[in-house]
C-alpha angles and dihedrals in degrees: 000000000000118000124229123241105215126211093164141080092287108072120227096266094049094046092046089050089051091051088050091053091048089051090051093050087051090053092053087057093046091052094055092046098045116097130201115255126187130217087254089056091051093051093049090048101044115010122084109247094243091058101044097088097041096049090048093050095045090051092051091048102041111016106125115229117258096018117136116219124205122198124186122201130178101222112165145006109234116205112225096211146310107325093358129121127271118253122206116239117212125195128202117209118195133187136162115238114261140146091253095084145293140127137243106262112241120229112268121230113255123346108005090221089058105031127174093219111124140172112303120250093233093052109124111261094233092054093046091051094046093053098040093046090052091048092051090051091051090049089053093054091048089052095046095049092040084058090051094052090046093053094046088050091051094048092049095074123103092226089055104035113006094195140033087241089059089054089054092046091062101025115037096182088075088082099060091041089055091049091051090050089053094247094128097149090059092043091054090046094058098030095104108027121190124241087253091064090082099045100098100036126121108196116186116232096242088055097045094054090056099049096093098043093050090046088054093049090055094044094052093045091055089062092055114094117223108246093204126227111347118198119214130187086239121026117216143175138181114247114247112284143188122217109201105293093343119093116224123235100210101114092116117021 
């Protein structure tokens, strides 16, 4: 996860700790959205019908114990926003070789990090809808919390908000984020900013119009309990994405 280089009222360490808490809040959302998928599901989703049995049998016969397999699949195009371009979303599935199940991953066309492999035409509609709906939900969380990180980064500039109290004046979620980061003294210091805190601010319009939405994203995420570590038959994550100007936070789902 990239670290912020602060030139604002929040020093590097504080800004980085807030970025970490934003990432953790996003992870809570991801855990609630992610659904379990079996090897059979993956083969129905991504493997051509004529290869399913053969890839399964070869895996059962020859897969060396302890080897971790990575399988990349391009699954959907996620629209960035109204009138904006589509971005491909790639998922990496991972599993360790065992006798319990699996299949030998086929070679993807082109660069394995940007494969052209997509959902198969004969995939059952219910399974396709389940998977694609989940992926759109995960993409939405990535966009929302990328936006949260972007807003915080823009506010934490001396020419925009000269003080931490100024950030709090315009963006209340900085307080619970500071508390989650263990920076309680600073959270208490800025909890009740005076009206003068915003006097010398210069909030860009594209930041100002996102203050409420990003505050709401954080507020809702704070209400979600962390389910802890959830084990799946097949682990998977979305490769790191960028949604327009917002950096995704999907490096570890």
